[in-house]
N, C-alpha and C positions, 0 to 999 in steps of 0.2 A: 126743874127737872131735877128727880132727887139721885143725889149720887148712887150710885150701886155697894156696898158695904162687900167688903175683904177683911173674915175670919185667914189669920195670920197664927200657925204652928213650927216649933221646931222641934222635930221629932231625932233626941238623940239615940242613938242603933248600935247595939254589939253582934259583933257576926261572928261564925268560925270562921279564925283566921285565914283557909286555906280558898272560901266564898266572896272576901272582899269586894274585887273587883264585879263580881257576878252579880253578885246583893246590889253592887251599889250601880248598874247598867237595870237591875230588873224592876227596881225599885225608883227607877229615875221616869221609867214607862211607862207608872201609874198613873193614872187619872188623880188632878190636886195634886200632885207633888210640882214643885215647877225646881228646885236644883237639891243636887248630894255631892254631899263634901264630904269625902276621905278626912279626915282628920288627926293627928296626934293626940294623946294623954287618954282620961277612960274608954272614949266610946272609940270606936270605928267608923262612924258613918255618922253625918246630920244630915236630915233633911228635911226641906225646907216646904208646907203643905200650906198652901192656900186655895180655902174651898169662902161659896157663896154662906154659906152656914152652917152653924155650930155640929148641926145635926151627920151632917156629911166626915165631920172627922174619922167621928166611928166608923163608917165603908170603907175610910183613905186608906186609916188607920188598925184598927184590929181586923178589917176583914179582906183589907188588902196586904199591906206592909207586912205585918206581924206574919203575912204567912210565906211568904217569900221563905225559898229553901236556904238555910243555914244561919236567918236572924236569929239571936236569941235572948236577948234583952233588948226594949225599947224604956225611952223617961219618954212625954211629950209635955213642954210647955207652950203653954194659950197665950199669945201677944197679945196687952191691952192696949198700944199704942206706937207707934213708929216713931224714930227720932232721924234724923238726918241732918247733916254738916249744911247742907242746905236748907234744911227747916229752921235751924237755930240760927243760921247769919240773917233770916230773913228777920225772925223774931227779935234779933237785935238791933239792926236795922231801922226800924221800924221809929219816924218821927227824924230823923237825924237827917234826913235831907234838907 
């Protein structure tokens, strides 16, 4: 059985300052958005997008997310590989048993 791949992208979002909570809520309801975080720093929100195909990124980000009222600017970063503490611990424990 072939594993299903997932394309993950992180979208940094600047919004109108009086629309941050509303933008976050509306963005979180878009299919393909798995999480939305309000953050400190240069951006107001970071959304995590998870889709099956790269082509779906355009639908989720350009056609839906960027058109939410109050969204001023976005910057998208596509993930190549995920690392977690669990993965790293497993890699370093190989052959030590």
